[in-house]
C-alpha positions as a Markdown table, in Angstrom:
| # | Residue | x | y | z |
|---|---|---|---|---|
| 1 | Unk | 131.2 | 200.9 | -109.5 |
| 2 | Unk | 130.6 | 204.5 | -111.1 |
| 3 | Unk | 132.3 | 207.5 | -110.2 |
| 4 | Unk | 129.9 | 210.1 | -109.1 |
| 5 | Unk | 129.8 | 213.6 | -111.2 |
| 6 | Unk | 130.1 | 216.6 | -109.1 |
| 7 | Unk | 126.9 | 219.1 | -109.3 |
| 8 | Unk | 127.6 | 222.8 | -109.1 |
| 9 | Unk | 125.9 | 224.4 | -106.3 |
| 10 | Unk | 124.2 | 227.8 | -106.1 |
| 11 | Unk | 123.7 | 230.1 | -103.1 |
| 12 | Unk | 120.0 | 230.8 | -102.9 |
| 13 | Unk | 119.7 | 234.4 | -104.1 |
| 14 | Unk | 122.7 | 234.5 | -106.5 |
| 15 | Unk | 122.6 | 233.9 | -110.5 |
| 16 | Unk | 123.6 | 230.3 | -111.7 |
| 17 | Unk | 127.1 | 230.2 | -112.8 |
| 18 | Unk | 128.5 | 227.7 | -115.0 |
| 19 | Unk | 131.7 | 227.6 | -117.7 |
| 20 | Unk | 129.3 | 228.6 | -120.5 |
| 21 | Unk | 128.0 | 231.6 | -118.6 |
| 22 | Unk | 131.2 | 233.5 | -116.7 |
| 23 | Unk | 130.8 | 236.0 | -113.9 |
| 24 | Unk | 130.3 | 239.6 | -115.1 |
| 25 | Unk | 133.4 | 242.0 | -114.7 |
| 26 | Unk | 133.3 | 245.5 | -113.9 |
| 27 | Unk | 134.2 | 248.1 | -116.5 |
| 28 | Unk | 134.8 | 251.0 | -114.2 |
| 29 | Unk | 138.9 | 250.6 | -114.3 |
| 30 | Unk | 138.9 | 250.5 | -117.9 |
| 31 | Unk | 136.7 | 254.0 | -118.3 |
| 32 | Unk | 139.2 | 255.7 | -115.7 |
| 33 | Unk | 142.3 | 254.7 | -117.6 |
| 34 | Unk | 140.8 | 256.1 | -121.1 |
| 35 | Unk | 139.8 | 259.2 | -119.3 |
| 36 | Unk | 143.4 | 259.8 | -117.8 |
| 37 | Unk | 144.9 | 258.9 | -121.4 |
| 38 | Unk | 143.0 | 261.3 | -123.2 |
| 39 | Unk | 143.3 | 264.1 | -120.5 |
| 40 | Unk | 147.0 | 263.8 | -120.8 |
| 41 | Unk | 146.8 | 264.0 | -124.4 |
| 42 | Unk | 144.9 | 267.0 | -124.6 |
| 43 | Unk | 147.1 | 268.7 | -122.1 |
| 44 | Unk | 150.4 | 268.0 | -124.4 |
| 45 | Unk | 148.7 | 269.3 | -127.5 |
| 46 | Unk | 147.5 | 272.6 | -125.7 |
| 47 | Unk | 150.9 | 273.0 | -124.0 |
| 48 | Unk | 152.8 | 272.6 | -127.5 |
| 49 | Unk | 150.7 | 275.0 | -129.0 |
| 50 | Unk | 150.9 | 277.7 | -126.6 |
| 51 | Unk | 154.7 | 277.0 | -126.7 |
| 52 | Unk | 154.8 | 277.8 | -130.3 |
| 53 | Unk | 152.7 | 280.9 | -130.2 |
| 54 | Unk | 154.8 | 282.5 | -127.4 |
| 55 | Unk | 157.9 | 281.6 | -129.5 |
| 56 | Unk | 156.9 | 283.1 | -132.6 |
| 57 | Unk | 155.8 | 286.1 | -130.9 |
| 58 | Unk | 159.2 | 286.5 | -129.4 |
| 59 | Unk | 161.4 | 285.9 | -132.3 |
| 60 | Unk | 160.7 | 289.0 | -134.1 |
| 61 | Unk | 161.7 | 291.0 | -131.2 |
| 62 | Unk | 165.2 | 289.4 | -131.1 |
| 63 | Unk | 166.0 | 290.1 | -134.8 |
| 64 | Unk | 167.8 | 293.0 | -135.9 |
| 65 | Unk | 166.0 | 296.1 | -136.9 |
| 66 | Unk | 166.1 | 296.9 | -140.8 |
| 67 | Unk | 168.4 | 299.7 | -141.9 |
| 68 | Unk | 166.7 | 303.1 | -142.1 |
| 69 | Unk | 165.7 | 304.4 | -145.5 |
| 70 | Unk | 168.0 | 307.3 | -146.4 |
| 71 | Unk | 167.3 | 307.8 | -150.0 |
| 72 | Unk | 164.1 | 309.2 | -151.1 |
| 73 | Unk | 162.4 | 310.8 | -153.8 |
| 74 | Unk | 160.8 | 314.0 | -153.0 |
| 75 | Unk | 157.4 | 314.8 | -154.8 |
| 76 | Unk | 155.8 | 318.2 | -155.2 |
| 77 | Unk | 152.4 | 318.6 | -155.9 |
| 78 | Unk | 151.3 | 321.8 | -157.8 |
| 79 | Unk | 148.3 | 323.2 | -159.6 |
| 80 | Unk | 148.8 | 323.6 | -163.4 |
| 81 | Unk | 146.8 | 326.1 | -165.4 |
| 82 | Unk | 143.7 | 325.1 | -167.3 |
| 83 | Unk | 144.2 | 324.6 | -170.9 |
| 84 | Unk | 142.4 | 326.5 | -173.4 |
| 85 | Unk | 142.5 | 324.7 | -176.5 |
| 86 | Unk | 140.2 | 321.5 | -176.4 |
| 87 | Unk | 142.1 | 319.4 | -178.5 |
| 88 | Unk | 146.1 | 318.2 | -177.6 |
| 89 | Unk | 148.6 | 319.7 | -180.1 |
| 90 | Unk | 148.8 | 318.2 | -183.5 |
| 91 | Unk | 152.5 | 317.1 | -182.9 |
| 92 | Unk | 151.9 | 315.1 | -179.6 |
| 93 | Unk | 149.0 | 313.4 | -181.3 |
| 94 | Unk | 150.3 | 310.1 | -182.6 |
| 95 | Unk | 147.9 | 307.9 | -184.8 |
| 96 | Unk | 147.7 | 304.5 | -183.9 |
| 97 | Unk | 148.0 | 301.8 | -186.4 |
| 98 | Unk | 144.7 | 300.1 | -187.6 |
| 99 | Unk | 144.3 | 296.5 | -186.8 |
| 100 | Unk | 143.6 | 295.5 | -190.4 |
| 101 | Unk | 146.6 | 296.0 | -193.0 |
| 102 | Unk | 145.6 | 298.2 | -196.1 |
| 103 | Unk | 145.8 | 296.7 | -199.3 |
| 104 | Unk | 148.5 | 297.7 | -201.9 |
| 105 | Unk | 146.8 | 299.6 | -204.6 |
| 106 | Unk | 146.8 | 297.4 | -208.0 |
| 107 | Unk | 149.6 | 297.8 | -210.5 |
| 108 | Unk | 148.9 | 300.4 | -213.3 |
| 109 | Unk | 147.8 | 298.8 | -216.6 |
| 110 | Unk | 150.1 | 298.4 | -219.1 |
| 111 | Unk | 148.6 | 299.3 | -222.6 |
| 112 | Unk | 150.1 | 297.0 | -225.4 |
| 113 | Unk | 152.4 | 298.6 | -228.0 |
| 114 | Unk | 149.9 | 296.7 | -230.6 |
| 115 | Unk | 146.8 | 298.5 | -229.4 |
| 116 | Unk | 145.2 | 300.8 | -232.1 |
| 117 | Unk | 145.1 | 304.5 | -231.0 |
| 118 | Unk | 142.2 | 306.3 | -232.5 |
| 119 | Unk | 142.8 | 309.9 | -233.3 |
| 120 | Unk | 140.2 | 312.1 | -231.5 |
| 121 | Unk | 139.6 | 315.4 | -233.8 |
| 122 | Unk | 140.1 | 318.5 | -232.1 |
| 123 | Unk | 137.1 | 320.5 | -231.6 |
| 124 | Unk | 139.0 | 323.8 | -231.5 |
| 125 | Unk | 140.1 | 323.1 | -235.0 |
| 126 | Unk | 137.6 | 325.3 | -237.5 |
| 127 | Unk | 138.1 | 322.6 | -240.3 |
| 128 | Unk | 136.6 | 319.7 | -238.7 |
| 129 | Unk | 133.7 | 321.4 | -237.3 |
| 130 | Unk | 133.0 | 322.5 | -241.0 |
| 131 | Unk | 133.3 | 319.0 | -242.4 |
| 132 | Unk | 130.8 | 317.5 | -239.7 |
| 133 | Unk | 128.4 | 320.2 | -240.6 |
| 134 | Unk | 128.8 | 319.5 | -244.3 |
| 135 | Unk | 128.6 | 315.6 | -243.6 |
| 136 | Unk | 125.3 | 315.9 | -242.0 |
| 137 | Unk | 124.1 | 318.1 | -244.5 |
| 138 | Unk | 124.7 | 315.8 | -247.3 |
| 139 | Unk | 123.1 | 312.8 | -245.3 |
| 140 | Unk | 120.1 | 315.0 | -244.8 |
| 141 | Unk | 119.8 | 315.7 | -248.4 |
| 142 | Unk | 120.2 | 312.1 | -249.3 |
| 143 | Unk | 117.5 | 311.0 | -246.9 |
| 144 | Unk | 115.3 | 314.0 | -248.2 |
| 145 | Unk | 115.9 | 312.6 | -251.8 |
| 146 | Unk | 115.0 | 309.1 | -250.7 |
| 147 | Unk | 111.7 | 310.2 | -249.2 |
| 148 | Unk | 111.0 | 312.2 | -252.4 |
| 149 | Unk | 111.5 | 309.3 | -254.7 |
| 150 | Unk | 109.4 | 307.0 | -252.2 |
| 151 | Unk | 106.3 | 309.3 | -252.4 |
| 152 | Unk | 106.3 | 310.4 | -256.0 |
| 153 | Unk | 107.6 | 307.5 | -258.1 |
| 154 | Unk | 104.7 | 306.3 | -260.3 |
| 155 | Unk | 104.0 | 302.4 | -260.2 |
| 156 | Unk | 103.8 | 301.9 | -263.7 |
| 157 | Unk | 100.9 | 300.9 | -266.2 |
| 158 | Unk | 100.2 | 297.7 | -264.3 |
| 159 | Unk | 99.7 | 297.5 | -260.7 |
| 160 | Unk | 101.8 | 294.2 | -259.7 |
| 161 | Unk | 100.8 | 294.5 | -256.1 |
| 162 | Unk | 97.2 | 294.6 | -256.7 |
| 163 | Unk | 97.3 | 291.0 | -258.2 |
| 164 | Unk | 99.9 | 289.9 | -255.5 |
| 165 | Unk | 97.7 | 287.6 | -252.9 |
| 166 | Unk | 100.2 | 288.9 | -250.4 |
| 167 | Unk | 100.0 | 292.7 | -251.6 |
| 168 | Unk | 99.8 | 295.5 | -249.4 |
| 169 | Unk | 96.5 | 296.7 | -250.2 |
| 170 | Unk | 95.2 | 293.3 | -249.0 |
| 171 | Unk | 97.1 | 293.3 | -246.0 |
| 172 | Unk | 96.2 | 297.0 | -244.9 |
| 173 | Unk | 99.7 | 297.8 | -244.3 |
| 174 | Unk | 101.9 | 301.1 | -245.0 |
| 175 | Unk | 105.3 | 301.8 | -244.5 |
| 176 | Unk | 106.7 | 305.4 | -244.1 |
| 177 | Unk | 103.7 | 306.7 | -245.4 |
| 178 | Unk | 103.9 | 305.2 | -248.7 |
| 179 | Unk | 100.6 | 303.9 | -250.4 |
| 180 | Unk | 99.9 | 302.1 | -253.6 |
| 181 | Unk | 101.9 | 305.0 | -255.5 |
| 182 | Unk | 105.1 | 304.3 | -254.3 |
| 183 | Unk | 108.0 | 303.0 | -255.7 |
| 184 | Unk | 107.2 | 299.4 | -256.9 |
| 185 | Unk | 110.8 | 297.8 | -255.4 |
| 186 | Unk | 110.1 | 299.4 | -252.3 |
| 187 | Unk | 106.3 | 298.1 | -252.1 |
| 188 | Unk | 107.6 | 294.5 | -252.6 |
| 189 | Unk | 109.9 | 294.7 | -249.9 |
| 190 | Unk | 107.1 | 295.9 | -247.9 |
| 191 | Unk | 104.9 | 293.2 | -248.9 |
| 192 | Unk | 107.7 | 290.6 | -248.4 |
| 193 | Unk | 108.1 | 291.9 | -244.7 |
| 194 | Unk | 104.3 | 291.9 | -244.2 |
| 195 | Unk | 103.8 | 288.2 | -245.3 |
| 196 | Unk | 106.5 | 287.2 | -242.8 |
| 197 | Unk | 104.7 | 289.4 | -239.7 |
| 198 | Unk | 101.5 | 287.8 | -240.4 |
| 199 | Unk | 102.9 | 284.4 | -240.1 |
| 200 | Unk | 103.6 | 285.2 | -236.4 |
| 201 | Unk | 100.9 | 287.7 | -236.0 |
| 202 | Unk | 97.9 | 285.8 | -234.2 |
| 203 | Unk | 95.6 | 288.0 | -232.0 |
| 204 | Unk | 92.8 | 286.4 | -230.0 |
| 205 | Unk | 89.6 | 286.0 | -232.3 |
| 206 | Unk | 87.6 | 287.2 | -229.7 |
| 207 | Unk | 88.9 | 290.6 | -229.7 |
| 208 | Unk | 89.1 | 291.1 | -233.4 |
| 209 | Unk | 85.5 | 289.6 | -234.1 |
| 210 | Unk | 83.5 | 292.4 | -235.4 |
| 211 | Unk | 86.3 | 294.8 | -235.3 |
| 212 | Unk | 87.6 | 295.0 | -238.7 |
| 213 | Unk | 88.9 | 298.5 | -237.9 |
| 214 | Unk | 91.4 | 297.9 | -235.6 |
| 215 | Unk | 94.9 | 299.3 | -236.6 |
| 216 | Unk | 98.1 | 299.3 | -234.9 |
| 217 | Unk | 101.0 | 300.9 | -236.2 |
| 218 | Unk | 104.3 | 299.9 | -235.0 |
| 219 | Unk | 107.7 | 301.5 | -235.8 |
| 220 | Unk | 110.7 | 298.7 | -236.5 |
| 221 | Unk | 114.3 | 299.9 | -236.3 |
| 222 | Unk | 116.6 | 297.4 | -238.2 |
| 223 | Unk | 120.5 | 297.2 | -238.9 |
| 224 | Unk | 121.1 | 298.5 | -242.5 |
| 225 | Unk | 123.7 | 296.1 | -242.8 |
| 226 | Unk | 122.5 | 292.8 | -241.6 |
| 227 | Unk | 118.6 | 293.4 | -241.4 |
| 228 | Unk | 118.6 | 292.4 | -237.6 |
| 229 | Unk | 115.7 | 294.0 | -235.7 |
| 230 | Unk | 117.0 | 296.3 | -233.2 |
| 231 | Unk | 114.0 | 297.9 | -231.4 |
| 232 | Unk | 110.3 | 298.6 | -232.0 |
| 233 | Unk | 108.0 | 301.0 | -230.4 |
| 234 | Unk | 104.1 | 301.0 | -230.9 |
| 235 | Unk | 103.6 | 304.5 | -232.3 |
| 236 | Unk | 99.8 | 304.5 | -232.8 |
| 237 | Unk | 97.8 | 301.9 | -230.3 |
| 238 | Unk | 94.7 | 300.3 | -231.3 |
| 239 | Unk | 93.1 | 300.9 | -228.1 |
| 240 | Unk | 93.0 | 297.3 | -227.2 |
| 241 | Unk | 96.1 | 296.1 | -225.3 |
| 242 | Unk | 96.0 | 292.6 | -226.3 |
| 243 | Unk | 95.8 | 293.3 | -229.9 |
| 244 | Unk | 99.0 | 295.8 | -229.5 |
| 245 | Unk | 100.7 | 293.0 | -227.6 |
| 246 | Unk | 100.1 | 290.6 | -230.3 |
| 247 | Unk | 101.7 | 292.8 | -232.7 |
| 248 | Unk | 104.9 | 293.1 | -230.4 |
| 249 | Unk | 105.1 | 289.5 | -229.9 |
| 250 | Unk | 104.8 | 288.9 | -233.8 |
| 251 | Unk | 107.8 | 291.2 | -234.2 |
| 252 | Unk | 109.9 | 289.7 | -231.4 |
| 253 | Unk | 109.6 | 286.2 | -232.6 |
| 254 | Unk | 111.6 | 287.5 | -236.0 |
| 255 | Unk | 115.1 | 287.9 | -235.1 |
| 256 | Unk | 115.8 | 289.6 | -238.7 |
| 257 | Unk | 114.0 | 291.0 | -241.6 |
| 258 | Unk | 115.0 | 291.2 | -245.3 |
| 259 | Unk | 116.5 | 294.2 | -246.2 |
| 260 | Unk | 115.0 | 297.1 | -248.6 |
| 261 | Unk | 116.6 | 298.0 | -252.0 |
| 262 | Unk | 120.0 | 299.3 | -251.7 |
| 263 | Unk | 118.8 | 303.1 | -251.9 |
| 264 | Unk | 116.4 | 302.6 | -249.2 |
| 265 | Unk | 118.7 | 300.9 | -246.4 |
| 266 | Unk | 119.8 | 304.1 | -244.9 |
| 267 | Unk | 116.3 | 305.0 | -243.7 |
| 268 | Unk | 115.4 | 301.6 | -242.2 |
| 269 | Unk | 117.9 | 302.4 | -239.4 |
| 270 | Unk | 115.5 | 305.4 | -238.6 |
| 271 | Unk | 112.2 | 303.3 | -238.2 |
| 272 | Unk | 109.9 | 301.8 | -240.7 |
| 273 | Unk | 106.3 | 301.6 | -239.9 |
| 274 | Unk | 103.9 | 298.8 | -240.2 |
| 275 | Unk | 100.0 | 299.0 | -239.8 |
| 276 | Unk | 98.8 | 295.5 | -238.1 |
| 277 | Unk | 95.0 | 294.8 | -238.9 |
| 278 | Unk | 93.0 | 291.9 | -238.1 |
| 279 | Unk | 93.8 | 288.9 | -240.3 |
C-alpha cells in the first residue's frame, strides 16, 4: 500500500509558496539601521573637526609672548643735492673684465746672425748723389750710342736679309724703328725672332682676306740675361681687335726669345717693337 504525498495547500487570493519560491522579506529594518550608522559616523567626524578647530584657536593664546624688540637701526631719509656732472668720477669707475681673454702679442722676430745686411746709402752724403747721377748719365750715353749704331751702320755690299726667305722685308717687321739699313747682326736677330713669332701668329683668314695693309705694332719687354718675355703692349693697334688679339696670343705662347748681340742686350729691357702683318 503506497503512502500518500502531501500536497501544498494555497489560500485563495495569496501567492503560491514552495521551497523554490520563498516568502518575500521586508527591507525596511536594514534601511533604518544603515541610515542610523551613517548619521552617527557623520556626527563623529563633524565633532572631531570642530574640536580641533577650537583647540588650534586657543593654543596660541596660551603660549608666552615673544620678547620685545629693543635693538633697532634708525634710518634717516634726506634729500641729496643733484650732481652737475653727467658721468661719475673717473676714480669710481671700474672697468669690468671682458668675457674673452685677450691674446698675448706674438714674440718679436729674432733675426739670424747669418743674415746679410745691405748697406743703405745715406742720401745726405753728397758723394752718393753725384755717383748716382754720373751712373745714369753713362747709361744714357751708352744707350744713345747703341741707337746711333743701330740706325747708321751700313749693311755692306750684299744685303743678306734680302735673300733670306725669313728676312725682315718679306715678313714686314721692324724693330726699334730700324729698317734694312741697320746693323746686319741686329737684323739677323730680328729675323730669327720674327720667324719664331710667325709660327704662332695665326689670325683668322676671314679677317685678313682683302686687307694686306693691316699692321699691329707690339712692344715686347725681355729679360736681357735670360731672354724671358716679361711683358708686352700693343702700341699701335690695327683697328681690328681679333687681329691684335692674335698677335698677343702668339707672344703669350712663347716663354722666352733669343737674345740679341751682346751690345744690344741693354735695349731689350726697355722694349723692342715688332710689327705683325697678315701672313
